[in-house]
N, C-alpha and C positions, 0 to 999 in steps of 0.2 A: 645274857644267853641268847644265842642267835639261831635262826632257822636256816635251812638250806635256802639261798637266794632265789633259786629257780621256782617260779610259779608254775603250778600245773593245773589243768582242768580238773574240777571236782569229780572224782569217780564215785561209784556207789559206796565203796568201802570208806573212802575219805569223808563222804557225807555222813555215814554211820558213825565214824570216829568222832566227827565234830559234834554230833548230837549227844554221844556218850559223855564227852568232856564237858559240854555245857551243863548236862544233868548232874554230873559229879560236882561241878563248881557251885551250882545253885543248891545242891543238896548239902554242901559244906557250909552254906550260908555266906559265901564270899563274893565280893564284886571283883571285876577284872583288875581294878586298881589295887585292891587289897592283895590279889595274887601277884600282881606285878611287884609290890613292895616286898613280899615274902620270897620271891623267886628270882627277881631281876629281869624277868621277861617283859619286854615293852608291852603296854596295854594294846597298842595297835596290832602287834604281833599275835596277842591272845585273841583279839577279835577276828583276825584272819584265819587263825586255827579253828575257831568255833564256828566260822561260817564256811568251812571247807575250801578256803582260798589257797591254803598252803598245807603241806604235810610236815608235822614237827619232827625234828631230829630226835633221835632216841633219848639223848640227855635232857632235852626240853620236855619230852613227854614224861620221863621219870620224875623230873622235878614237879611237874603238875600233879602227878599221881601221889607223890609224897605229901604235897601241900593239901590235897583233897582227902588225905587219910585213907587212901586205898591200900590196905595191907594184904588182902586176899591174893595169894600168888596166882591162882587160876585167872582171876579177873585181870591182874596186871599182865599176865602172859597173853590173854585174849586181846587186850587193847594194843599191846606191842606188836602182836601178829597182824591185827587189823591195820596198823600203821604201815607195817612192812609191805603188806599186800595192796596198799592204796595207790601204788604207782600207776601212772597212766599207760595207755597202750604203747608198746615199743615203737610201732611203725609211725604213730602219730607225732612222735618227737621230730621227725624230719620235716613236718609241715608247720611247726609251731609259729614260725616267723611269717608264714604266708597265708594262714587261715585266721579268721576272726576268733577271738577268745571264746565267745558264746557258742560258735560252731564246733570248736574242739570239745567244748563241755558237752554238747549234745552227742557227739560221736562217742565220747568216753562212756556216757550213760547208756547209749544204744548198744554198745558192744557188750555190756554186762546184763542187758535185759533178758528176761525169759520170754516175754511176748511184747509185740508192738501192735497197737491198734492205730491205724493211720487213715484219716479222712483227707482227701485232697480234692479241691474244687478247680484247680488250674493246672496242676503238673502231675506227671507220673511220679509216684513215690520214689525218692532218691535210692532206696534199696533195690529198686527194680528198673532203674534207668540203663539204657544202653550207653556205650561211649559216645556215639554220635548224637543222641538225644541230649545227654548231659552237657556235651560241649555247647550245643545250640542254646539251651536254656541258661547256661552260665554266661555266655557271651551276651545274650540279650538282656539278662539282668544286671550285668556289670559293664555297661558300655565303655567305661574308661579303664577297664582292666587291661593289663599287659598280656601278651601271649604267655609269659611265664606264670602269671597269676591264674590265668584260665587252665593251663596245663596242671598246675598244682591242685587246683580244686577238682578237676576231672579225675585225677589220679586218686585223690582222697575219697571221692564218691565211689569209685570203682572198688577201692580197698575196703570200704565199709561193707560191701556186699559179701565179704568173706564170712560175715556173721550168719548168712543164710546157707553156707556151704560147710561150716565146721561140723564136727561129730554130733554135737548136741545143738542144732541150729536154733536161731530165734523163730518163734512162732509169729508169722506176720499175717494180720488180717487187714487188708486194704480196701477201702471203699472210695470209688472214684465218681465224681460227677461226669455225666456224659460229655460235658464241654472239654474234659481232658482228652477224650478220644478224638474229638472232631477238630481240635486245633492242630494244624499241621506244622508242628515245630520242625524247622529244617527242611521242609518239603516232603513230598510224597514218599520218597525212597527211605529216608530216615525214619519217618513216622510209621511206615509199614513194617520196617524192621523192628521198631520199638514195640508195636502192638503184637507182632508175632512173638517177641520175647516175653510179653506178658502172658500169652497163652501157654507158652512153654513153662514159665515160672509156676503158673496156677495149677499145673499138673502135679506139683510136688505136695506131699501130704502136710507139710508145715506152712504152706501158703494158701490163703483164701482171698479171692478177689470178688468184689461185687461192684456193680455199676448202677448209679441212680439215673434213670432215663429222664429226659426233659418232660415226658408225659406225666411224671409224678408231680409236677408243679412245685410250689414252694415247699421247702423242707428244712430240717433243723440245722443242716450244715451250711446254709447259705451265708451266715456271717463270716465264715472262713475256715481254713484248714487247721488241723490240730493232730497231735500225736499223744497217745496215752501209752506209757511204758510201765510194765510190771516186772518185778525182779525175783530171782529164785528164792532169796531168803525173806521170810516174813518180817524180819527186823528192818528191812529196807522198804519204805513206803513207796507207793506208786507215784509217778511224776507225769505232769502234763506239759507238753512243749507247744508253744505257738510261735510261728515265724510270720512276721508282718513287716510292712514298710516302716513301721514305727520302732522296730527292733524285735529281737528275740526275747521270749518270756518263758520262764519256768515256773510252774505252779505246783506246790506240794501240800497245801492245806487239804485236809481230808474232804472238806466240803466242796472244794474246786475240783478235785479228782473225781469225786462222786458225780458231780454235775456233768463233766465231760464224758465220763463213762456212760451215764444215762443218755446223753446226746448221741453217743456212738450206737447205743442199742436201738434208739429211734431210727437212725440212718440204716442199720441192719434190716429193720423191718420195712423201711421205705424202698430199699434198693431191690433190684432183680435178685433172684437166688443165684448162687455161684455158677450153676450150669447155664442158665439163661444169660448171665453176664458174659461168660465166655462166648456164647453165640453172638452177643451184640458186638464184642470186640472183633470176632472173625468176620462179621458182616461189614464192619468198617474197613477192615483189611481189603476185603473184596472190592468195596467202593473205590478205594484208593488205587487198586490195581486196574480197575475198569477205566479210570480216568487217565491211566498211563503214568501214574505217579511212582510206580515201583515195577521193577522187572520181575 
């Protein structure tokens, strides 16, 4: 019994389906090897299903439910619907071969999030980057990338921002270290445009911006940037995402999520209030223009 060969980034619904199927198997007292013997599904394939690496075809899912003794029609229909809804974002398919696997995973989760809490120590958050700023940070971060690679990443980053413009937009709370404002990525003109875009974005009711000034001294965010994502359905636990030179990392253990959520609360208390933060951003725009960095 085979799966669709196409691997997809794990969406929120695919993650929930995987958790449900793991629970049903363990509840039935079966190992993956035993399920494989009874269904003909390869143990490696079962592992990939249970870790949200792939979405099972309908006949594969039905065989698993039969083996686990799931006879309740409402439960079966719920899981079948969950599998059907677990497909990735349509627009993301065009970039599958050009974007790293973990980045497409992040995009899939972000698109389904109810709220995103993002602390950044070095960059403007991706959801708020202008095209010019995005191009410069991507070029700098990937010095060996081709122009096509850069173009694909810029396009994907801008497409992500549709989550802020849809009918029921993501609620974004972004906290920036002051260093993010002072580093002139791409020069004065690009940076002034980017900072002005931040001011405009922060005027929207679903976006909150705060800045941690240098005068605050040492703070809880100094070890590095992170994102905490919450989802609309209580059945979907929150996720923490960390992007570093060592690689991308997703954390979903309750203790880890709670630790980063508390860190974010500390940063909220340390940062300037939203109104003062916008004034700090506008002051930096003024300094750039005074120096002749922007028209």
